C-alpha positions as CSV (number, residue, x, y, z in Angstrom):
1,M,0.0,-4.0,-10.0
2,A,1.0,-1.8,-13.2
3,R,-2.2,-3.2,-14.7
4,V,-4.1,-3.0,-11.8
5,E,-2.9,0.6,-11.2
6,G,-3.6,1.9,-14.3
7,L,-7.3,0.1,-15.1
8,T,-8.4,1.0,-11.3
9,L,-6.9,4.7,-11.9
10,A,-8.5,5.1,-14.9
11,L,-12.3,3.6,-13.7
12,G,-11.3,6.3,-10.2
13,L,-11.1,8.9,-12.6
14,L,-13.6,8.3,-14.4
15,P,-16.2,10.1,-12.2
16,V,-13.7,13.2,-11.2
17,L,-13.3,14.0,-15.1
18,V,-16.9,14.0,-15.2
19,A,-17.5,16.2,-12.1
20,A,-14.6,18.7,-13.4
21,T,-16.1,18.5,-16.9
22,L,-20.1,18.0,-17.2
23,G,-20.8,18.8,-13.6
24,W,-20.4,22.2,-14.9
25,F,-23.5,22.6,-16.1
26,A,-24.9,21.7,-13.0
27,F,-22.7,24.8,-11.2
28,H,-24.8,27.1,-9.4
29,P,-23.3,30.2,-8.5
30,A,-25.2,30.9,-5.7
31,T,-24.6,27.1,-4.0
32,F,-21.0,28.1,-4.8
33,L,-20.7,31.0,-3.2
34,A,-22.6,29.9,0.2
35,S,-20.2,27.2,0.5
36,W,-16.9,29.2,0.2
37,N,-16.6,30.4,4.2
38,P,-19.6,28.8,5.8
39,Q,-18.1,29.5,9.1
40,G,-16.5,32.8,8.0
41,L,-13.3,31.9,9.4
42,S,-9.8,34.3,8.5
43,L,-7.3,33.0,5.6
44,P,-5.0,31.9,7.7
45,S,-7.9,29.8,9.5
46,A,-9.4,28.1,6.9
47,V,-6.2,26.7,5.6
48,G,-4.5,26.0,8.7
49,A,-7.8,23.8,9.3
50,S,-7.9,21.8,5.9
51,A,-3.9,22.1,4.6
52,L,-3.4,18.7,5.9
53,N,-6.3,17.1,4.1
54,A,-5.5,19.1,0.9
55,F,-1.8,17.3,1.0
56,W,-3.2,14.3,1.3
57,A,-4.2,14.4,-2.1
58,F,-0.3,14.7,-3.4
59,L,0.8,12.3,-0.9
60,G,1.6,10.1,-3.8
61,V,4.3,12.0,-5.2
62,E,7.2,9.5,-3.7
63,C,5.6,6.8,-4.2
64,A,7.2,6.6,-7.4
65,A,10.6,7.2,-6.2
66,A,10.1,4.1,-3.2
67,T,9.3,1.4,-6.2
68,A,12.1,2.8,-8.5
69,G,13.4,-0.8,-7.9
70,V,10.3,-2.5,-9.9
71,V,9.8,0.4,-12.3
72,R,11.1,0.0,-16.3
73,N,13.9,3.1,-17.1
74,P,13.3,4.1,-13.8
75,T,16.0,7.4,-14.8
76,R,13.5,8.7,-17.3
77,N,10.1,7.2,-16.2
78,V,10.1,8.1,-12.3
79,P,10.8,12.3,-12.7
80,R,8.0,11.9,-14.9
81,A,5.6,10.1,-13.3
82,T,6.2,12.7,-9.9
83,L,6.5,15.7,-12.2
84,I,3.5,15.2,-14.4
85,G,0.9,12.9,-11.6
86,V,1.9,16.6,-9.6
87,V,0.5,19.0,-12.0
88,A,-2.0,16.6,-13.5
89,V,-3.6,15.6,-10.0
90,A,-3.9,19.1,-9.0
91,A,-5.5,20.7,-12.2
92,I,-8.3,17.7,-12.4
93,Y,-9.0,17.8,-8.3
94,I,-9.0,21.9,-8.2
95,S,-11.8,22.1,-11.3
96,A,-13.5,18.7,-9.7
97,C,-13.5,20.0,-5.9
98,T,-14.8,23.5,-7.2
99,V,-18.1,22.1,-9.4
100,L,-19.1,19.8,-6.0
101,M,-19.2,23.3,-4.0
102,G,-21.2,24.8,-6.7
103,I,-23.7,21.4,-6.9
104,V,-24.1,20.1,-3.5
105,P,-24.6,22.7,-0.2
106,A,-21.7,23.2,2.4
107,A,-23.9,21.1,4.9
108,E,-24.0,18.3,3.0
109,L,-20.8,17.7,1.5
110,A,-19.4,17.5,5.3
111,K,-21.8,14.7,6.0
112,S,-21.6,12.6,2.9
113,S,-19.3,9.3,2.6
114,S,-19.3,9.3,-1.4
115,P,-19.1,13.5,-2.3
116,F,-18.6,12.4,-5.8
117,A,-21.3,10.1,-6.0
118,Q,-24.3,12.5,-4.3
119,A,-23.1,15.4,-6.8
120,G,-24.2,12.7,-9.2
121,Q,-27.3,11.6,-7.9
122,V,-28.1,15.6,-7.1
123,S,-27.3,16.2,-11.3
124,L,-27.4,13.5,-13.3
125,G,-29.8,10.7,-11.3
126,V,-29.6,8.0,-9.1
127,G,-27.9,5.0,-11.9
128,L,-24.8,7.4,-12.4
129,A,-24.4,8.2,-8.9
130,A,-24.5,4.0,-7.9
131,A,-21.8,3.9,-11.1
132,I,-20.1,6.7,-9.7
133,A,-19.8,5.0,-6.5
134,V,-18.5,1.4,-8.1
135,C,-16.1,3.3,-10.1
136,A,-14.6,4.9,-6.6
137,L,-15.2,1.5,-4.6
138,L,-12.7,0.0,-7.3
139,R,-10.4,2.7,-6.8
140,A,-9.9,2.4,-3.4
141,Q,-9.3,-1.7,-3.7
142,G,-6.4,-0.2,-6.5
143,C,-4.9,1.9,-3.7
144,V,-5.2,-0.5,-1.6
145,T,-2.8,-2.8,-3.9
146,G,-1.0,0.2,-4.4
147,W,0.1,1.5,-1.0
148,V,1.1,-2.4,0.0
149,L,3.6,-2.9,-2.7
150,V,4.9,0.4,-2.3
151,T,5.4,-0.1,1.8
152,S,6.4,-3.3,1.1
153,E,9.2,-2.5,-1.5
154,T,10.2,0.6,0.7
155,T,10.7,-1.7,3.9
156,R,12.7,-4.5,1.5
157,S,15.2,-1.8,-0.1
158,G,15.8,-0.5,3.9
159,A,16.9,-3.7,5.0
160,D,19.0,-4.4,1.9
161,A,20.6,-1.1,3.1
162,G,20.9,-2.0,6.8
163,V,18.8,0.2,7.9
164,F,16.2,-2.4,8.7
165,P,15.5,-6.0,10.2
166,R,17.4,-8.7,8.0
167,L,14.1,-10.4,8.0
168,F,12.3,-8.1,5.2
169,R,15.5,-8.7,3.2
170,T,15.6,-9.7,-0.9
171,R,15.7,-13.1,-1.1
172,P,17.0,-15.0,-3.9
173,G,15.2,-15.0,-6.8
174,E,12.5,-13.2,-5.3
175,R,10.5,-10.3,-7.4
176,A,8.3,-9.4,-4.5
177,S,8.9,-9.9,-1.1
178,A,6.2,-12.1,0.5
179,I,6.7,-11.5,3.6
180,N,6.3,-7.6,3.6
181,L,4.1,-7.5,1.9
182,V,1.8,-10.0,4.3
183,T,3.4,-7.4,7.3
184,A,1.9,-4.2,5.1
185,G,-1.6,-6.0,4.5
186,G,-1.5,-6.7,8.1
187,L,-0.8,-3.5,10.0
188,M,-3.0,-1.4,7.4
189,S,-6.3,-4.0,8.7
190,L,-4.6,-3.3,12.4
191,M,-4.9,0.2,11.9
192,A,-8.1,0.3,10.2
193,V,-9.8,-1.6,13.1
194,T,-8.2,0.4,15.9
195,T,-8.9,3.6,14.3
196,A,-12.7,3.1,14.2
197,S,-14.6,6.0,14.1
198,P,-18.3,6.5,13.8
199,T,-18.1,7.8,10.5
200,L,-16.3,6.8,7.6
201,G,-15.0,10.1,7.1
202,Q,-13.9,10.5,10.6
203,Q,-11.5,7.7,10.0
204,F,-10.2,8.4,6.8
205,G,-9.1,12.4,7.9
206,F,-7.6,10.6,10.8
207,L,-5.5,8.1,8.6
208,A,-4.7,10.3,6.1
209,N,-4.0,13.4,8.7
210,V,-1.3,11.1,10.1
211,S,0.1,9.5,7.3
212,V,0.6,12.9,5.9
213,L,2.4,14.2,8.9
214,L,4.5,11.4,8.6
215,S,5.7,12.3,5.4
216,L,5.8,15.9,6.2
217,Y,8.5,14.6,8.8
218,S,10.1,12.2,6.1
219,Y,10.3,15.4,3.8
220,I,12.0,17.4,6.5
221,L,14.8,14.6,6.8
222,A,15.1,14.5,3.0
223,G,16.0,18.2,3.1
224,G,18.7,17.8,5.2
225,S,20.0,15.2,3.1
226,L,19.9,17.6,0.0
227,I,21.8,20.0,2.1
228,R,24.1,17.3,3.3
229,I,24.9,16.5,-0.1
230,S,24.4,19.8,-2.1
231,G,28.5,20.0,-2.2
232,V,28.9,17.2,-4.5
233,V,27.3,18.9,-7.3
234,G,29.0,21.8,-7.5
235,S,29.1,25.1,-6.6
236,G,26.6,26.9,-9.6
237,R,24.1,24.2,-8.5
238,S,24.9,24.1,-4.7
239,A,22.9,27.6,-3.4
240,G,19.9,26.1,-5.2
241,A,20.0,23.1,-3.8
242,V,20.3,24.3,-0.4
243,L,17.3,27.0,-0.9
244,T,14.9,24.1,-2.2
245,A,16.0,22.0,0.6
246,L,15.4,25.3,3.3
247,V,11.8,26.3,1.3
248,A,10.4,23.0,1.2
249,M,11.8,22.3,5.1
250,G,10.0,25.1,6.1
251,C,6.7,24.5,4.4
252,S,7.1,21.4,6.2
253,A,7.1,22.2,9.5
254,A,4.7,25.3,8.9
255,L,2.5,22.2,7.8
256,I,2.8,19.9,10.8
257,A,2.5,23.3,12.9
258,T,-1.5,22.8,11.6
259,G,-2.2,19.3,13.0
260,K,-4.0,18.2,16.2
261,P,-2.3,17.2,19.5
262,I,-3.9,13.6,18.7
263,E,-2.4,13.4,15.1
264,L,0.8,14.9,16.6
265,A,0.8,12.1,19.7
266,C,0.4,9.9,16.9
267,G,3.1,10.6,14.7
268,L,5.8,11.0,17.2
269,V,4.7,7.7,18.5
270,V,6.1,5.9,15.0
271,I,8.8,8.5,15.4
272,A,10.1,7.3,18.7
273,A,9.8,3.6,17.4
274,A,11.8,3.7,14.6
275,G,14.3,5.9,17.0
276,L,15.0,3.0,18.7
277,L,15.0,0.7,16.2
278,Y,17.5,2.7,14.7
279,L,19.4,2.5,17.3
280,W,19.6,-1.3,17.8
281,L,20.3,-1.7,14.6
282,R,23.6,0.8,14.7
283,R,24.3,-1.4,17.8
284,R,24.5,-4.9,15.7
């Protein structure tokens, strides 16, 4: 898994890094200014409309912790992967997205399902655009593989802790749970079919926003857990832990408020199902 993820990550980041560096030679300030706020929205309206989409880029921050059970030296590597990953992603994607807005007009970017390939075609020709599209395809395959692992490991660890059905618990001598992998892949395929949309961009936007909302609910619960255990870390650090938790919970709630009604409804359906499952497991 680590080899597949490492290879596809390198290939997937290649066009983004090219855009973030060489793309500046094709950057046009006038195009960027015209693309900055084409609808003339106020700052709160513009941020509210794009906040969930932007947060999707950072959603994987918890994956290192979720798969700690299969990470070598997790005490050292999980915090490093989390913090370095956030900083690196922020720097690379802010630069790359800024370049895109200065190469391709906003109206074309809004319709594009492969903006980096389109920018490559405009600035460096059709051949490079095709290479960028292939890199993006390979990275997408790597992401699917990684997400299936994260989902199955989270399911297995929850079952081992007694907060998920016993069916998904770790079996003797098992390194990867076959039933969890198959279940996660089947559910992801079902979601892909049932959310089919007129364009790939619309489908991706819907699934991404619902995923972000569900993660934000989890972040709020994590903040509550941090407040609950803050007394264990000592009086000197307790206040900082509580403050961090409250800020995180407040920011998560603010982001949730920007979701569309249909997205919020889908998230609440999942939460309701999880609540019923929790009550059923507690009774058992």
